[in-house]
C-alpha positions in Angstrom: 4.2 23.7 28.4 2.6 24.0 31.9 -0.8 22.6 31.2 -3.5 22.8 28.6 -6.9 24.6 28.5 -8.5 22.5 26.0 -8.1 18.7 25.2 -9.4 17.1 22.0 -9.5 13.4 21.7 -9.8 11.2 18.6 -12.2 8.4 19.1 -11.5 4.9 17.5 -8.4 3.6 18.8 -7.8 6.4 21.2 -11.1 6.8 23.5 -12.2 3.2 22.4 -10.0 0.2 21.7 -11.7 -0.7 18.4 -11.9 0.8 14.9 -15.6 1.6 14.2 -15.5 0.9 10.5 -13.9 -2.3 11.2 -16.5 -3.5 13.4 -19.0 -2.3 10.8 -17.4 -4.4 8.0 -18.6 -7.9 8.6 -17.5 -10.4 5.7 -15.6 -7.5 4.2 -13.4 -6.9 7.1 -10.0 -7.8 5.7 -10.7 -5.6 2.8 -12.0 -2.6 4.8 -9.0 -3.1 7.5 -6.5 -2.7 4.9 -7.9 0.5 3.4 -8.3 1.9 7.1 -4.7 1.1 7.8 -3.4 2.7 4.6 -5.4 5.9 5.7 -4.5 5.9 9.1 -0.6 5.2 8.4 -0.8 8.2 6.0 -0.1 6.0 2.8 -3.4 7.0 1.1 -5.6 10.2 1.5 -8.6 9.6 3.5 -10.8 11.0 0.9 -9.6 8.0 -1.5 -10.8 5.4 0.9 -13.9 6.8 3.0 -16.5 6.6 0.3 -15.1 3.1 -1.0 -15.6 1.8 2.5 -19.1 3.1 2.9 -20.0 1.8 -0.4 -18.7 -1.5 0.4 -20.4 -1.8 3.8 -23.5 0.1 3.4 -24.3 -0.2 7.1 -27.8 -0.4 8.4 -29.3 1.7 11.6 -29.0 -1.4 13.7 -25.6 -2.1 12.7 -24.3 1.3 13.8 -26.5 1.1 17.1 -24.3 -2.2 17.7 -21.3 -0.3 17.0 -22.2 2.2 19.3 -22.6 -0.2 21.9 -19.2 -1.8 21.1 -17.7 1.7 21.5 -19.0 2.3 25.1 -18.0 -1.4 26.0 -14.6 -0.8 24.7 -13.7 2.6 26.5 -9.7 2.6 27.3 -9.0 2.5 30.8 -9.4 5.6 32.8 -11.2 7.1 29.7 -14.3 8.3 31.9 -12.2 9.5 34.9 -9.9 11.3 32.9 -12.5 13.3 31.0 -14.4 13.9 34.3 -11.1 15.4 35.9 -10.3 17.4 33.0 -14.1 18.9 33.0 -13.8 19.4 36.9 -10.6 21.4 36.3 -12.5 23.7 33.8 -11.1 22.5 30.8 -12.6 22.2 27.3 -12.9 18.7 26.1 -14.0 17.8 22.5 -14.1 14.7 20.4 -12.8 14.9 16.8 -13.3 11.7 14.7 -13.8 10.5 11.3 -16.0 8.2 12.5 -20.0 8.0 12.1 -21.7 10.7 14.2 -24.6 8.6 16.1 -21.9 6.1 17.4 -19.4 8.9 18.4 -22.0 10.9 20.1 -22.9 7.4 22.3 -19.2 7.7 23.4 -19.2 11.3 24.3 -22.5 10.9 26.3 -20.8 7.8 28.0 -18.2 10.1 29.1 -20.5 13.0 30.4 -20.0 15.1 27.2 -23.0 16.0 24.7 -23.4 16.1 21.0 -22.3 19.6 20.7 -18.9 18.5 22.0 -18.4 16.1 18.8 -17.4 16.5 15.5 -17.6 13.4 13.3 -19.3 12.1 10.0 -23.1 12.4 9.5 -24.9 9.3 8.0 -28.5 8.9 6.8 -30.9 6.0 6.5 -34.0 5.4 4.6 -37.6 4.9 6.1 -36.6 1.1 6.5 -33.4 2.0 8.4 -31.2 1.0 5.5 -28.1 2.7 4.6 -28.9 6.0 2.5 -25.5 7.7 2.2 -23.0 9.7 4.6 -22.1 13.2 4.7 -19.8 13.5 1.7 -18.9 17.0 2.2 -17.9 16.6 5.8 -14.3 17.9 6.7 -13.7 14.8 8.6 -14.1 12.6 5.5 -11.0 14.0 3.8 -7.4 14.6 4.6 -6.5 17.7 6.4 -10.2 18.1 7.5 -9.5 17.8 11.1 -7.2 20.9 11.3 -10.0 23.0 9.9 -12.6 21.4 12.3 -10.3 22.1 15.3 -9.9 25.8 14.1 -13.6 26.2 13.6 -14.1 25.5 17.3 -11.9 28.3 18.4 -10.8 26.4 21.4 -9.2 28.0 24.6 -5.5 28.0 24.2 -3.2 26.4 24.8 -4.9 23.2 23.0 -3.6 19.5 23.0 -5.0 17.0 20.5 -4.7 13.4 21.3 -5.0 10.7 18.7 -3.5 7.7 17.0 -3.7 8.1 13.3 -2.0 10.2 10.5 -5.3 12.3 10.1 -4.7 13.3 13.9 -1.0 14.1 13.1 -2.2 16.3 10.1 -4.2 18.4 12.5 -1.0 19.4 14.4 -0.7 23.2 13.0 -4.1 23.7 14.5 -3.5 23.0 18.1 -0.3 23.9 20.5 0.7 20.2 21.0 -0.1 16.6 19.9 0.0 13.3 21.8 0.2 10.2 19.8 -1.9 7.6 21.8 -0.1 4.3 21.2 -1.8 2.4 24.1 -4.2 0.5 21.3 -2.0 0.8 18.3 1.3 2.2 17.6 1.9 3.9 14.2 5.5 4.7 13.5 5.0 7.7 11.4 2.5 9.2 14.1 4.9 8.5 16.8 7.5 10.3 15.0 5.8 13.4 14.5 4.3 13.7 17.9 5.1 16.2 20.6 4.3 13.5 23.2 3.8 10.0 23.1 1.7 7.8 25.3 2.3 3.9 25.2 0.1 2.9 28.5 -3.2 1.4 27.7 -4.8 4.2 29.8 -5.9 7.9 29.3 -4.4 8.9 32.8 -1.2 10.2 31.2 -3.3 12.8 29.2 -4.5 14.2 32.5 -1.1 14.6 33.6 0.0 16.4 30.6 -3.0 18.7 30.6 -2.4 19.8 34.4 -0.3 23.0 35.4 1.0 22.8 38.7 -2.0 24.7 39.9 -4.4 22.1 38.5 -2.2 19.2 40.1 -2.7 21.1 43.6 -6.4 21.3 43.0 -6.5 17.8 42.1 -4.9 16.7 45.3 -8.1 17.4 47.1 -10.7 16.0 44.7 -12.1 12.7 43.8 -9.5 12.2 41.3 -6.3 12.7 43.5 -5.2 9.0 42.8 -5.5 9.2 39.0 -2.3 11.1 38.3 -0.6 8.0 39.8 -1.8 5.9 37.1 -0.2 8.4 34.4 2.6 6.2 33.4 5.3 7.6 31.1 5.2 10.0 28.1 8.1 11.0 25.8 
């Protein structure tokens, strides 16, 4: 395929090098991480673990703000440059995440995107900034929801989805290609079902995948001329 008009990124372990729910988990980290891994490996439907995790953690606004800062601190190498180059080329860029909306929006803003470019799970707090619940009817808090969310965007085609988890792979029918990002964590079932695999700890290979020959020619005279040299290998 000669380039993509739209690129949709997962957030956790794709744009950033952490899992937000694990960062929130505090003393429950081992228990939460096991639940997260079961969902991301496709062993258990996401809807079976999402509410359980939130009921255990009950994150405060301050805790979520701290995760937002950690997200931005741990942006994967070349995330900013790759997104900037994609947008300069006129491509549509979105973030699609089962993470909590305020933290994912912080990532979007760090990458030059806006809240309108994000689909994630809403959360509410009471007057004391204590946890008051999450968006239980969110498409992104259940299995198969990412495909529905992508279709709702009605993105320019062809489209590429980039992610590390089983919920990303589930959305493959809604896009033209799926790239498994294994630069943070490699999940065998996700890699096996992907059209492309990126094992570099860098998002530069995604720019290479997204570019047509015309795009490459344009980048040669741009501030991102050297970025394709960082692309590494994809399968």
